[in-house]
N, C-alpha and C positions, 0 to 999 in steps of 0.2 A: 167559293160559292156566293152567288148573288142573293142578297136579302131584299125582297120586295116588300114595300110598305103601303098600306091603304090608310086614307084619312080616318081619324077617329070619328069624324062627323058622319061617315058613311055607315056606321053600325046600325042606325035606325032606318036606313033606306030600304023600303019595302020591295022595290023592284030589282034590287041588286045592282043597279047601274053605278059602276065606280071604276076608277082607274087606279093602278098601283104604280109607284115610282121606286126606282132603285138607283143607287150610285154605282156607276159602271167603271169609274176610274178616269184619270186624266181629264177631269173637268166635264165629264159627260153624265147624263142622266137618262135612264131608260123609262119609258112609259108604256104600260100594257093594259089590256082589258082584263079586269079581275074575274069576269065570268068565263073567259076563254083563254086561260093562261098558256095554252099550247100554241096559240097564234104568235107570229113574230112581234117583237116590240119595236117601238119607235125610239130613236136616239136623238137627243138634243144637247146643246151645251148648257151648262149650269146657268149661264146668263140668260139664255132664251127662256128657260123654265122659270127663273126668278121674275123676268119681265111679264110672262104670262100670268103667274100667280098674283103679281101686283095688279094687273088689269082686272083679274077676276075679283080680287078683294075690293077694288074701286067700283065694281058693279058695271064695268063696261060691256059685259056680255049678258047682263040680265035682260030678260024679255019684258 
């Protein structure tokens, strides 16, 4: 069974906009919409997700 996890920081999010991540095995990570979990998920390599997370932490996607 796949265990999906949501960020601890999303708990105070009033509009419910959040994504969930799951380790899918063989170095892959699934990402899905937490509001509509019945939709298909996206699959990325662990390296790609780590690079995205680093850019988010650096503020590269801040408006």
